mmCIF file as gemmi writes it, N, C-alpha and C atoms, coordinates in Angstrom:
data_model
loop_
_atom_site.group_PDB
_atom_site.id
_atom_site.type_symbol
_atom_site.label_atom_id
_atom_site.label_alt_id
_atom_site.label_comp_id
_atom_site.label_asym_id
_atom_site.label_entity_id
_atom_site.label_seq_id
_atom_site.pdbx_PDB_ins_code
_atom_site.Cartn_x
_atom_site.Cartn_y
_atom_site.Cartn_z
_atom_site.occupancy
_atom_site.B_iso_or_equiv
_atom_site.pdbx_formal_charge
_atom_site.auth_seq_id
_atom_site.auth_asym_id
_atom_site.pdbx_PDB_model_num
ATOM 1 N N . MET Axp A 1 ? 0.675 -1.331 -0.025 1 0 ? 1 A 1
ATOM 2 C CA . MET Axp A 1 ? 0.128 -0.072 -0.032 1 0 ? 1 A 1
ATOM 3 C C . MET Axp A 1 ? 0.976 1.058 -0.095 1 0 ? 1 A 1
ATOM 4 N N . GLN Axp A 2 ? 0.445 2.055 -0.806 1 0 ? 2 A 1
ATOM 5 C CA . GLN Axp A 2 ? 1.287 3.44 -0.857 1 0 ? 2 A 1
ATOM 6 C C . GLN Axp A 2 ? 0.298 4.57 -0.419 1 0 ? 2 A 1
ATOM 7 N N . ILE Axp A 3 ? 0.82 5.6 0.192 1 0 ? 3 A 1
ATOM 8 C CA . ILE Axp A 3 ? 0.022 6.706 0.533 1 0 ? 3 A 1
ATOM 9 C C . ILE Axp A 3 ? 0.187 7.786 -0.638 1 0 ? 3 A 1
ATOM 10 N N . THR Axp A 4 ? -1.233 8.226 -0.957 1 0 ? 4 A 1
ATOM 11 C CA . THR Axp A 4 ? -1.069 9.141 -2.047 1 0 ? 4 A 1
ATOM 12 C C . THR Axp A 4 ? -1.141 10.424 -1.495 1 0 ? 4 A 1
ATOM 13 N N . LYS Axp A 5 ? -1.192 11.59 -2.357 1 0 ? 5 A 1
ATOM 14 C CA . LYS Axp A 5 ? -1.398 12.92 -2.183 1 0 ? 5 A 1
ATOM 15 C C . LYS Axp A 5 ? -2.69 12.97 -1.376 1 0 ? 5 A 1
ATOM 16 N N . GLU Axp A 6 ? -3.71 12.523 -2.003 1 0 ? 6 A 1
ATOM 17 C CA . GLU Axp A 6 ? -5.205 12.555 -1.692 1 0 ? 6 A 1
ATOM 18 C C . GLU Axp A 6 ? -5.401 11.889 -0.223 1 0 ? 6 A 1
ATOM 19 N N . ILE Axp A 7 ? -4.796 10.767 0.038 1 0 ? 7 A 1
ATOM 20 C CA . ILE Axp A 7 ? -4.83 10.111 1.341 1 0 ? 7 A 1
ATOM 21 C C . ILE Axp A 7 ? -4.269 10.855 2.397 1 0 ? 7 A 1
ATOM 22 N N . LEU Axp A 8 ? -3.146 11.407 2.04 1 0 ? 8 A 1
ATOM 23 C CA . LEU Axp A 8 ? -2.261 12.221 3.01 1 0 ? 8 A 1
ATOM 24 C C . LEU Axp A 8 ? -3.109 13.544 3.34 1 0 ? 8 A 1
ATOM 25 N N . GLU Axp A 9 ? -3.87 14.185 2.29 1 0 ? 9 A 1
ATOM 26 C CA . GLU Axp A 9 ? -4.751 15.354 2.396 1 0 ? 9 A 1
ATOM 27 C C . GLU Axp A 9 ? -5.881 15.125 3.427 1 0 ? 9 A 1
ATOM 28 N N . ASN Axp A 10 ? -6.555 13.827 3.291 1 0 ? 10 A 1
ATOM 29 C CA . ASN Axp A 10 ? -7.658 13.326 4.196 1 0 ? 10 A 1
ATOM 30 C C . ASN Axp A 10 ? -6.986 13.212 5.545 1 0 ? 10 A 1
ATOM 31 N N . ILE Axp A 11 ? -6.057 12.446 5.526 1 0 ? 11 A 1
ATOM 32 C CA . ILE Axp A 11 ? -5.387 12.297 7.131 1 0 ? 11 A 1
ATOM 33 C C . ILE Axp A 11 ? -5.155 13.697 7.731 1 0 ? 11 A 1
ATOM 34 N N . ALA Axp A 12 ? -4.371 14.618 6.924 1 0 ? 12 A 1
ATOM 35 C CA . ALA Axp A 12 ? -4.197 15.827 7.529 1 0 ? 12 A 1
ATOM 36 C C . ALA Axp A 12 ? -5.353 16.773 7.961 1 0 ? 12 A 1
ATOM 37 N N . HIS Axp A 13 ? -6.353 16.343 7.186 1 0 ? 13 A 1
ATOM 38 C CA . HIS Axp A 13 ? -7.702 17.352 7.422 1 0 ? 13 A 1
ATOM 39 C C . HIS Axp A 13 ? -8.275 16.467 8.722 1 0 ? 13 A 1
ATOM 40 N N . LEU Axp A 14 ? -8.344 15.195 8.795 1 0 ? 14 A 1
ATOM 41 C CA . LEU Axp A 14 ? -8.894 14.564 10.099 1 0 ? 14 A 1
ATOM 42 C C . LEU Axp A 14 ? -8.273 14.831 11.387 1 0 ? 14 A 1
ATOM 43 N N . ALA Axp A 15 ? -6.826 15.142 11.135 1 0 ? 15 A 1
ATOM 44 C CA . ALA Axp A 15 ? -6.039 15.239 12.195 1 0 ? 15 A 1
ATOM 45 C C . ALA Axp A 15 ? -5.777 16.968 12.5 1 0 ? 15 A 1
ATOM 46 N N . ARG Axp A 16 ? -6.484 17.765 11.447 1 0 ? 16 A 1
ATOM 47 C CA . ARG Axp A 16 ? -6.426 19.123 11.561 1 0 ? 16 A 1
ATOM 48 C C . ARG Axp A 16 ? -4.908 19.607 11.571 1 0 ? 16 A 1
ATOM 49 N N . LEU Axp A 17 ? -4.135 19.205 10.587 1 0 ? 17 A 1
ATOM 50 C CA . LEU Axp A 17 ? -2.877 19.554 10.311 1 0 ? 17 A 1
ATOM 51 C C . LEU Axp A 17 ? -2.697 20.337 8.976 1 0 ? 17 A 1
ATOM 52 N N . GLU Axp A 18 ? -1.826 21.154 8.926 1 0 ? 18 A 1
ATOM 53 C CA . GLU Axp A 18 ? -1.787 21.963 7.566 1 0 ? 18 A 1
ATOM 54 C C . GLU Axp A 18 ? -0.267 21.805 7.193 1 0 ? 18 A 1
ATOM 55 N N . PHE Axp A 19 ? 0.05 21.339 6.037 1 0 ? 19 A 1
ATOM 56 C CA . PHE Axp A 19 ? 1.413 21.264 5.421 1 0 ? 19 A 1
ATOM 57 C C . PHE Axp A 19 ? 1.63 22.107 4.338 1 0 ? 19 A 1
ATOM 58 N N . ASP Axp A 20 ? 2.789 22.856 4.151 1 0 ? 20 A 1
ATOM 59 C CA . ASP Axp A 20 ? 3.189 23.604 3.122 1 0 ? 20 A 1
ATOM 60 C C . ASP Axp A 20 ? 3.556 22.603 1.989 1 0 ? 20 A 1
ATOM 61 N N . GLU Axp A 21 ? 3.817 22.986 0.742 1 0 ? 21 A 1
ATOM 62 C CA . GLU Axp A 21 ? 4.236 22.163 -0.242 1 0 ? 21 A 1
ATOM 63 C C . GLU Axp A 21 ? 5.413 21.229 0.032 1 0 ? 21 A 1
ATOM 64 N N . GLY Axp A 22 ? 6.431 21.85 0.532 1 0 ? 22 A 1
ATOM 65 C CA . GLY Axp A 22 ? 7.808 20.99 0.784 1 0 ? 22 A 1
ATOM 66 C C . GLY Axp A 22 ? 7.404 20.069 2.206 1 0 ? 22 A 1
ATOM 67 N N . ALA Axp A 23 ? 6.805 20.465 3.11 1 0 ? 23 A 1
ATOM 68 C CA . ALA Axp A 23 ? 6.473 19.643 4.211 1 0 ? 23 A 1
ATOM 69 C C . ALA Axp A 23 ? 5.621 18.464 3.747 1 0 ? 23 A 1
ATOM 70 N N . GLU Axp A 24 ? 4.626 18.763 2.935 1 0 ? 24 A 1
ATOM 71 C CA . GLU Axp A 24 ? 3.687 17.733 2.623 1 0 ? 24 A 1
ATOM 72 C C . GLU Axp A 24 ? 4.614 16.597 1.683 1 0 ? 24 A 1
ATOM 73 N N . LYS Axp A 25 ? 5.419 17.192 0.816 1 0 ? 25 A 1
ATOM 74 C CA . LYS Axp A 25 ? 6.292 16.05 0.104 1 0 ? 25 A 1
ATOM 75 C C . LYS Axp A 25 ? 7.164 15.194 1.133 1 0 ? 25 A 1
ATOM 76 N N . ASP Axp A 26 ? 7.723 15.829 2.107 1 0 ? 26 A 1
ATOM 77 C CA . ASP Axp A 26 ? 8.468 15.26 3.027 1 0 ? 26 A 1
ATOM 78 C C . ASP Axp A 26 ? 7.548 14.228 3.904 1 0 ? 26 A 1
ATOM 79 N N . MET Axp A 27 ? 6.595 14.429 4.464 1 0 ? 27 A 1
ATOM 80 C CA . MET Axp A 27 ? 5.469 13.777 5.157 1 0 ? 27 A 1
ATOM 81 C C . MET Axp A 27 ? 5.045 12.48 4.289 1 0 ? 27 A 1
ATOM 82 N N . LEU Axp A 28 ? 4.838 12.811 2.996 1 0 ? 28 A 1
ATOM 83 C CA . LEU Axp A 28 ? 4.329 11.602 1.943 1 0 ? 28 A 1
ATOM 84 C C . LEU Axp A 28 ? 5.533 10.689 1.876 1 0 ? 28 A 1
ATOM 85 N N . ALA Axp A 29 ? 6.71 11.163 1.746 1 0 ? 29 A 1
ATOM 86 C CA . ALA Axp A 29 ? 7.98 10.166 1.676 1 0 ? 29 A 1
ATOM 87 C C . ALA Axp A 29 ? 8.143 9.458 2.952 1 0 ? 29 A 1
ATOM 88 N N . ASP Axp A 30 ? 7.996 10.224 3.981 1 0 ? 30 A 1
ATOM 89 C CA . ASP Axp A 30 ? 8.202 9.462 5.398 1 0 ? 30 A 1
ATOM 90 C C . ASP Axp A 30 ? 7.084 8.442 5.707 1 0 ? 30 A 1
ATOM 91 N N . LEU Axp A 31 ? 5.854 8.712 5.568 1 0 ? 31 A 1
ATOM 92 C CA . LEU Axp A 31 ? 4.867 7.948 5.712 1 0 ? 31 A 1
ATOM 93 C C . LEU Axp A 31 ? 5.035 6.656 4.811 1 0 ? 31 A 1
ATOM 94 N N . ASN Axp A 32 ? 5.512 6.853 3.656 1 0 ? 32 A 1
ATOM 95 C CA . ASN Axp A 32 ? 5.558 5.651 2.65 1 0 ? 32 A 1
ATOM 96 C C . ASN Axp A 32 ? 6.814 4.693 3.067 1 0 ? 32 A 1
ATOM 97 N N . LYS Axp A 33 ? 7.885 5.39 3.583 1 0 ? 33 A 1
ATOM 98 C CA . LYS Axp A 33 ? 8.839 4.607 4.052 1 0 ? 33 A 1
ATOM 99 C C . LYS Axp A 33 ? 8.443 3.757 5.351 1 0 ? 33 A 1
ATOM 100 N N . ILE Axp A 34 ? 7.567 4.384 6.013 1 0 ? 34 A 1
ATOM 101 C CA . ILE Axp A 34 ? 7.247 3.696 7.27 1 0 ? 34 A 1
ATOM 102 C C . ILE Axp A 34 ? 6.425 2.457 6.786 1 0 ? 34 A 1
ATOM 103 N N . LEU Axp A 35 ? 5.449 2.719 5.76 1 0 ? 35 A 1
ATOM 104 C CA . LEU Axp A 35 ? 4.727 1.48 5.321 1 0 ? 35 A 1
ATOM 105 C C . LEU Axp A 35 ? 5.627 0.357 4.735 1 0 ? 35 A 1
ATOM 106 N N . ASP Axp A 36 ? 6.74 0.912 4.049 1 0 ? 36 A 1
ATOM 107 C CA . ASP Axp A 36 ? 7.577 -0.146 3.402 1 0 ? 36 A 1
ATOM 108 C C . ASP Axp A 36 ? 8.316 -0.887 4.53 1 0 ? 36 A 1
ATOM 109 N N . TRP Axp A 37 ? 8.525 -0.312 5.6 1 0 ? 37 A 1
ATOM 110 C CA . TRP Axp A 37 ? 9.271 -0.855 6.669 1 0 ? 37 A 1
ATOM 111 C C . TRP Axp A 37 ? 8.454 -1.975 7.31 1 0 ? 37 A 1
ATOM 112 N N . MET Axp A 38 ? 7.047 -1.582 7.42 1 0 ? 38 A 1
ATOM 113 C CA . MET Axp A 38 ? 6.111 -2.589 7.958 1 0 ? 38 A 1
ATOM 114 C C . MET Axp A 38 ? 5.936 -3.617 7.069 1 0 ? 38 A 1
ATOM 115 N N . GLU Axp A 39 ? 5.931 -3.627 5.793 1 0 ? 39 A 1
ATOM 116 C CA . GLU Axp A 39 ? 5.879 -4.652 4.892 1 0 ? 39 A 1
ATOM 117 C C . GLU Axp A 39 ? 6.903 -5.661 5.149 1 0 ? 39 A 1
ATOM 118 N N . LYS Axp A 40 ? 8.044 -5.123 5.212 1 0 ? 40 A 1
ATOM 119 C CA . LYS Axp A 40 ? 9.305 -5.853 5.477 1 0 ? 40 A 1
ATOM 120 C C . LYS Axp A 40 ? 9.026 -6.748 6.821 1 0 ? 40 A 1
ATOM 121 N N . LEU Axp A 41 ? 8.639 -6.152 7.79 1 0 ? 41 A 1
ATOM 122 C CA . LEU Axp A 41 ? 8.261 -6.817 8.964 1 0 ? 41 A 1
ATOM 123 C C . LEU Axp A 41 ? 7.252 -7.915 8.948 1 0 ? 41 A 1
ATOM 124 N N . ASN Axp A 42 ? 6.366 -7.754 8.173 1 0 ? 42 A 1
ATOM 125 C CA . ASN Axp A 42 ? 5.26 -8.805 7.688 1 0 ? 42 A 1
ATOM 126 C C . ASN Axp A 42 ? 6.079 -10.048 7.106 1 0 ? 42 A 1
ATOM 127 N N . GLU Axp A 43 ? 7.129 -9.916 6.584 1 0 ? 43 A 1
ATOM 128 C CA . GLU Axp A 43 ? 7.756 -11.098 5.799 1 0 ? 43 A 1
ATOM 129 C C . GLU Axp A 43 ? 8.428 -12.051 6.895 1 0 ? 43 A 1
ATOM 130 N N . VAL Axp A 44 ? 8.561 -11.328 8.068 1 0 ? 44 A 1
ATOM 131 C CA . VAL Axp A 44 ? 9.456 -12.141 9.011 1 0 ? 44 A 1
ATOM 132 C C . VAL Axp A 44 ? 8.39 -13.288 9.761 1 0 ? 44 A 1
ATOM 133 N N . ASN Axp A 45 ? 8.941 -14.747 9.866 1 0 ? 45 A 1
ATOM 134 C CA . ASN Axp A 45 ? 8.282 -15.483 10.509 1 0 ? 45 A 1
ATOM 135 C C . ASN Axp A 45 ? 8.041 -15.503 11.814 1 0 ? 45 A 1
ATOM 136 N N . THR Axp A 46 ? 6.943 -15.194 12.338 1 0 ? 46 A 1
ATOM 137 C CA . THR Axp A 46 ? 6.781 -15.2 13.886 1 0 ? 46 A 1
ATOM 138 C C . THR Axp A 46 ? 5.684 -16.113 14.387 1 0 ? 46 A 1
ATOM 139 N N . ASP Axp A 47 ? 5.506 -17.243 13.664 1 0 ? 47 A 1
ATOM 140 C CA . ASP Axp A 47 ? 4.811 -18.243 14.146 1 0 ? 47 A 1
ATOM 141 C C . ASP Axp A 47 ? 5.224 -18.885 15.681 1 0 ? 47 A 1
ATOM 142 N N . GLU Axp A 48 ? 6.452 -19.087 15.896 1 0 ? 48 A 1
ATOM 143 C CA . GLU Axp A 48 ? 6.768 -19.841 17.161 1 0 ? 48 A 1
ATOM 144 C C . GLU Axp A 48 ? 7.222 -18.523 18.267 1 0 ? 48 A 1
ATOM 145 N N . VAL Axp A 49 ? 6.858 -17.604 17.945 1 0 ? 49 A 1
ATOM 146 C CA . VAL Axp A 49 ? 7.246 -16.282 18.98 1 0 ? 49 A 1
ATOM 147 C C . VAL Axp A 49 ? 5.959 -16.003 19.75 1 0 ? 49 A 1
ATOM 148 N N . THR Axp A 50 ? 6.31 -16.082 20.996 1 0 ? 50 A 1
ATOM 149 C CA . THR Axp A 50 ? 4.985 -15.816 21.88 1 0 ? 50 A 1
ATOM 150 C C . THR Axp A 50 ? 4.883 -14.226 22.062 1 0 ? 50 A 1
ATOM 151 N N . PRO Axp A 51 ? 3.757 -13.719 22.08 1 0 ? 51 A 1
ATOM 152 C CA . PRO Axp A 51 ? 3.705 -12.458 22.308 1 0 ? 51 A 1
ATOM 153 C C . PRO Axp A 51 ? 3.975 -11.894 23.525 1 0 ? 51 A 1
ATOM 154 N N . LEU Axp A 52 ? 4.659 -10.657 23.563 1 0 ? 52 A 1
ATOM 155 C CA . LEU Axp A 52 ? 5.123 -9.944 24.89 1 0 ? 52 A 1
ATOM 156 C C . LEU Axp A 52 ? 3.966 -9.251 25.49 1 0 ? 52 A 1
ATOM 157 N N . ILE Axp A 53 ? 3.818 -9.336 26.905 1 0 ? 53 A 1
ATOM 158 C CA . ILE Axp A 53 ? 3.109 -8.477 27.572 1 0 ? 53 A 1
ATOM 159 C C . ILE Axp A 53 ? 3.764 -7.361 28.221 1 0 ? 53 A 1
ATOM 160 N N . HIS Axp A 54 ? 5.083 -7.815 28.65 1 0 ? 54 A 1
ATOM 161 C CA . HIS Axp A 54 ? 5.856 -6.883 29.227 1 0 ? 54 A 1
ATOM 162 C C . HIS Axp A 54 ? 7.183 -6.961 28.508 1 0 ? 54 A 1
ATOM 163 N N . ILE Axp A 55 ? 8.168 -6.006 28.5 1 0 ? 55 A 1
ATOM 164 C CA . ILE Axp A 55 ? 9.41 -6.158 27.653 1 0 ? 55 A 1
ATOM 165 C C . ILE Axp A 55 ? 10.458 -6.698 28.508 1 0 ? 55 A 1
ATOM 166 N N . SER Axp A 56 ? 10.179 -6.73 29.967 1 0 ? 56 A 1
ATOM 167 C CA . SER Axp A 56 ? 11.219 -7.509 30.824 1 0 ? 56 A 1
ATOM 168 C C . SER Axp A 56 ? 10.446 -8.486 31.772 1 0 ? 56 A 1
ATOM 169 N N . ALA Axp A 57 ? 11.247 -9.425 32.225 1 0 ? 57 A 1
ATOM 170 C CA . ALA Axp A 57 ? 10.463 -10.466 33.193 1 0 ? 57 A 1
ATOM 171 C C . ALA Axp A 57 ? 10.304 -9.855 34.58 1 0 ? 57 A 1
ATOM 172 N N . GLU Axp A 58 ? 10.801 -8.535 34.847 1 0 ? 58 A 1
ATOM 173 C CA . GLU Axp A 58 ? 10.641 -7.94 36.104 1 0 ? 58 A 1
ATOM 174 C C . GLU Axp A 58 ? 9.129 -7.789 36.617 1 0 ? 58 A 1
ATOM 175 N N . ARG Axp A 59 ? 8.727 -8.017 37.761 1 0 ? 59 A 1
ATOM 176 C CA . ARG Axp A 59 ? 7.38 -7.88 38.184 1 0 ? 59 A 1
ATOM 177 C C . ARG Axp A 59 ? 7.363 -7.069 39.347 1 0 ? 59 A 1
ATOM 178 N N . ASN Axp A 60 ? 6.713 -5.841 39.492 1 0 ? 60 A 1
ATOM 179 C CA . ASN Axp A 60 ? 6.455 -4.859 40.57 1 0 ? 60 A 1
ATOM 180 C C . ASN Axp A 60 ? 7.719 -4.723 41.21 1 0 ? 60 A 1
ATOM 181 N N . VAL Axp A 61 ? 8.555 -3.893 40.749 1 0 ? 61 A 1
ATOM 182 C CA . VAL Axp A 61 ? 9.992 -3.664 41.491 1 0 ? 61 A 1
ATOM 183 C C . VAL Axp A 61 ? 9.904 -2.373 42.068 1 0 ? 61 A 1
ATOM 184 N N . LEU Axp A 62 ? 8.634 -2.041 42.427 1 0 ? 62 A 1
ATOM 185 C CA . LEU Axp A 62 ? 8.535 -0.698 43.177 1 0 ? 62 A 1
ATOM 186 C C . LEU Axp A 62 ? 8.649 -0.902 44.762 1 0 ? 62 A 1
ATOM 187 N N . ARG Axp A 63 ? 9.039 -0.078 45.427 1 0 ? 63 A 1
ATOM 188 C CA . ARG Axp A 63 ? 9.093 -0.215 47.072 1 0 ? 63 A 1
ATOM 189 C C . ARG Axp A 63 ? 7.698 -0.371 47.553 1 0 ? 63 A 1
ATOM 190 N N . GLU Axp A 64 ? 7.721 -0.709 48.714 1 0 ? 64 A 1
ATOM 191 C CA . GLU Axp A 64 ? 6.575 -0.62 49.433 1 0 ? 64 A 1
ATOM 192 C C . GLU Axp A 64 ? 6.372 0.68 50.092 1 0 ? 64 A 1
ATOM 193 N N . ASP Axp A 65 ? 5.073 1.065 50.349 1 0 ? 65 A 1
ATOM 194 C CA . ASP Axp A 65 ? 4.756 2.472 50.85 1 0 ? 65 A 1
ATOM 195 C C . ASP Axp A 65 ? 4.988 2.238 52.343 1 0 ? 65 A 1
ATOM 196 N N . GLU Axp A 66 ? 5.785 3.4 52.788 1 0 ? 66 A 1
ATOM 197 C CA . GLU Axp A 66 ? 5.898 3.491 54.046 1 0 ? 66 A 1
ATOM 198 C C . GLU Axp A 66 ? 5.251 4.778 54.758 1 0 ? 66 A 1
ATOM 199 N N . VAL Axp A 67 ? 4.846 4.685 55.95 1 0 ? 67 A 1
ATOM 200 C CA . VAL Axp A 67 ? 4.328 5.963 56.508 1 0 ? 67 A 1
ATOM 201 C C . VAL Axp A 67 ? 5.399 6.669 57.041 1 0 ? 67 A 1
ATOM 202 N N . GLN Axp A 68 ? 5.529 8.118 56.767 1 0 ? 68 A 1
ATOM 203 C CA . GLN Axp A 68 ? 6.665 8.821 57.434 1 0 ? 68 A 1
ATOM 204 C C . GLN Axp A 68 ? 5.959 10.029 57.869 1 0 ? 68 A 1
ATOM 205 N N . PRO Axp A 69 ? 6.689 10.612 58.889 1 0 ? 69 A 1
ATOM 206 C CA . PRO Axp A 69 ? 6.015 11.961 59.51 1 0 ? 69 A 1
ATOM 207 C C . PRO Axp A 69 ? 6.036 12.805 58.292 1 0 ? 69 A 1
ATOM 208 N N . SER Axp A 70 ? 5.222 13.925 58.439 1 0 ? 70 A 1
ATOM 209 C CA . SER Axp A 70 ? 5.081 15.017 57.338 1 0 ? 70 A 1
ATOM 210 C C . SER Axp A 70 ? 5.812 16.138 57.991 1 0 ? 70 A 1
ATOM 211 N N . LEU Axp A 71 ? 5.996 17.244 57.099 1 0 ? 71 A 1
ATOM 212 C CA . LEU Axp A 71 ? 6.775 18.526 57.878 1 0 ? 71 A 1
ATOM 213 C C . LEU Axp A 71 ? 5.657 19.164 58.603 1 0 ? 71 A 1
ATOM 214 N N . SER Axp A 72 ? 6.188 19.957 59.849 1 0 ? 72 A 1
ATOM 215 C CA . SER Axp A 72 ? 5.295 20.933 60.392 1 0 ? 72 A 1
ATOM 216 C C . SER Axp A 72 ? 4.998 22.018 59.862 1 0 ? 72 A 1
ATOM 217 N N . HIS Axp A 73 ? 4.068 22.891 60.112 1 0 ? 73 A 1
ATOM 218 C CA . HIS Axp A 73 ? 3.672 24.027 59.545 1 0 ? 73 A 1
ATOM 219 C C . HIS Axp A 73 ? 5.131 24.894 59.374 1 0 ? 73 A 1
ATOM 220 N N . GLU Axp A 74 ? 5.677 25.053 60.617 1 0 ? 74 A 1
ATOM 221 C CA . GLU Axp A 74 ? 6.895 25.734 60.799 1 0 ? 74 A 1
ATOM 222 C C . GLU Axp A 74 ? 8.183 25.429 59.841 1 0 ? 74 A 1
ATOM 223 N N . LYS Axp A 75 ? 8.231 24.249 59.812 1 0 ? 75 A 1
ATOM 224 C CA . LYS Axp A 75 ? 9.36 23.88 58.922 1 0 ? 75 A 1
ATOM 225 C C . LYS Axp A 75 ? 8.914 23.884 57.39 1 0 ? 75 A 1
ATOM 226 N N . GLY Axp A 76 ? 7.632 23.811 57.048 1 0 ? 76 A 1
ATOM 227 C CA . GLY Axp A 76 ? 7.041 23.876 55.669 1 0 ? 76 A 1
ATOM 228 C C . GLY Axp A 76 ? 7.317 25.507 55.34 1 0 ? 76 A 1
ATOM 229 N N . LEU Axp A 77 ? 6.956 26.393 56.157 1 0 ? 77 A 1
ATOM 230 C CA . LEU Axp A 77 ? 7.103 27.714 55.738 1 0 ? 77 A 1
ATOM 231 C C . LEU Axp A 77 ? 8.315 28.423 56.211 1 0 ? 77 A 1
ATOM 232 N N . LEU Axp A 78 ? 9.37 27.69 56.501 1 0 ? 78 A 1
ATOM 233 C CA . LEU Axp A 78 ? 10.563 28.224 56.992 1 0 ? 78 A 1
ATOM 234 C C . LEU Axp A 78 ? 11.381 29.01 55.932 1 0 ? 78 A 1
ATOM 235 N N . ASN Axp A 79 ? 11.409 28.483 54.562 1 0 ? 79 A 1
ATOM 236 C CA . ASN Axp A 79 ? 12.234 29.057 53.641 1 0 ? 79 A 1
ATOM 237 C C . ASN Axp A 79 ? 11.025 29.895 52.632 1 0 ? 79 A 1
ATOM 238 N N . ALA Axp A 80 ? 9.941 29.958 53.114 1 0 ? 80 A 1
ATOM 239 C CA . ALA Axp A 80 ? 8.83 30.71 52.022 1 0 ? 80 A 1
ATOM 240 C C . ALA Axp A 80 ? 9.098 32.14 51.838 1 0 ? 80 A 1
ATOM 241 N N . PRO Axp A 81 ? 9.103 32.586 50.602 1 0 ? 81 A 1
ATOM 242 C CA . PRO Axp A 81 ? 9.552 33.948 50.534 1 0 ? 81 A 1
ATOM 243 C C . PRO Axp A 81 ? 8.652 35.205 51.094 1 0 ? 81 A 1
ATOM 244 N N . ASP Axp A 82 ? 7.17 34.703 51.164 1 0 ? 82 A 1
ATOM 245 C CA . ASP Axp A 82 ? 6.27 35.612 51.891 1 0 ? 82 A 1
ATOM 246 C C . ASP Axp A 82 ? 5.236 34.601 52.566 1 0 ? 82 A 1
ATOM 247 N N . LYS Axp A 83 ? 5.046 34.828 53.943 1 0 ? 83 A 1
ATOM 248 C CA . LYS Axp A 83 ? 4.25 34.135 54.673 1 0 ? 83 A 1
ATOM 249 C C . LYS Axp A 83 ? 3.263 34.852 55.568 1 0 ? 83 A 1
ATOM 250 N N . ASP Axp A 84 ? 2.111 34.128 55.968 1 0 ? 84 A 1
ATOM 251 C CA . ASP Axp A 84 ? 1.393 35.075 56.872 1 0 ? 84 A 1
ATOM 252 C C . ASP Axp A 84 ? 0.648 33.971 57.966 1 0 ? 84 A 1
ATOM 253 N N . ALA Axp A 85 ? 1.317 33.808 59.068 1 0 ? 85 A 1
ATOM 254 C CA . ALA Axp A 85 ? 0.922 32.939 59.999 1 0 ? 85 A 1
ATOM 255 C C . ALA Axp A 85 ? 1.161 31.442 59.545 1 0 ? 85 A 1
ATOM 256 N N . ASN Axp A 86 ? 0.168 30.693 59.187 1 0 ? 86 A 1
ATOM 257 C CA . ASN Axp A 86 ? 0.372 29.383 58.809 1 0 ? 86 A 1
ATOM 258 C C . ASN Axp A 86 ? 0.05 29.131 57.345 1 0 ? 86 A 1
ATOM 259 N N . TYR Axp A 87 ? 0.295 30.281 56.407 1 0 ? 87 A 1
ATOM 260 C CA . TYR Axp A 87 ? -0.089 30.097 54.948 1 0 ? 87 A 1
ATOM 261 C C . TYR Axp A 87 ? 0.952 30.921 54.292 1 0 ? 87 A 1
ATOM 262 N N . PHE Axp A 88 ? 0.907 30.291 52.977 1 0 ? 88 A 1
ATOM 263 C CA . PHE Axp A 88 ? 2.095 31.008 52.108 1 0 ? 88 A 1
ATOM 264 C C . PHE Axp A 88 ? 1.244 32.236 51.439 1 0 ? 88 A 1
ATOM 265 N N . ARG Axp A 89 ? 1.72 33.304 51.314 1 0 ? 89 A 1
ATOM 266 C CA . ARG Axp A 89 ? 1.441 34.469 50.614 1 0 ? 89 A 1
ATOM 267 C C . ARG Axp A 89 ? 1.901 34.362 48.893 1 0 ? 89 A 1
ATOM 268 N N . VAL Axp A 90 ? 0.77 34.767 48.295 1 0 ? 90 A 1
ATOM 269 C CA . VAL Axp A 90 ? 1.273 34.643 46.813 1 0 ? 90 A 1
ATOM 270 C C . VAL Axp A 90 ? 0.681 35.923 46.247 1 0 ? 90 A 1
ATOM 271 N N . PRO Axp A 91 ? 1.103 36.331 45.141 1 0 ? 91 A 1
ATOM 272 C CA . PRO Axp A 91 ? 0.758 37.46 44.357 1 0 ? 91 A 1
ATOM 273 C C . PRO Axp A 91 ? -0.85 37.325 43.844 1 0 ? 91 A 1
ATOM 274 N N . LYS Axp A 92 ? -1.549 38.34 43.905 1 0 ? 92 A 1
ATOM 275 C CA . LYS Axp A 92 ? -2.945 38.189 43.384 1 0 ? 92 A 1
ATOM 276 C C . LYS Axp A 92 ? -3.083 38.099 41.989 1 0 ? 92 A 1
ATOM 277 N N . VAL Axp A 93 ? -3.651 37.066 41.598 1 0 ? 93 A 1
ATOM 278 C CA . VAL Axp A 93 ? -3.898 36.651 39.966 1 0 ? 93 A 1
ATOM 279 C C . VAL Axp A 93 ? -5.009 36.74 39.457 1 0 ? 93 A 1
ATOM 280 N N . ILE Axp A 94 ? -6.158 37.087 40.265 1 0 ? 94 A 1
ATOM 281 C CA . ILE Axp A 94 ? -7.442 37.143 39.769 1 0 ? 94 A 1
ATOM 282 C C . ILE Axp A 94 ? -8.016 38.747 40.25 1 0 ? 94 A 1
ATOM 283 N N . GLU Axp A 95 ? -8.401 39.348 39.25 1 0 ? 95 A 1
ATOM 284 C CA . GLU Axp A 95 ? -8.814 40.748 39.342 1 0 ? 95 A 1
ATOM 285 C C . GLU Axp A 95 ? -10.296 40.659 40.299 1 0 ? 95 A 1
């Protein structure tokens, strides 16, 4: 299968993309290279290959959650550029 200019224009319209003439030619060439590469992959015999679910055999290598004490108000506000009692002060952003 080859991507034609009409197919590319339809894809671009659906994806709300706009190409100038040079970019359109480059995109057309790139998409056709991708399809050619996929055709080469289809030639490979994968009958005896089991599908991968994960790329590695590692399972859940994340650490366990541990409850740790949180910062106190004083420590949390210690390096604040501007504070008011127990709160950070920030510039007004809403009129």
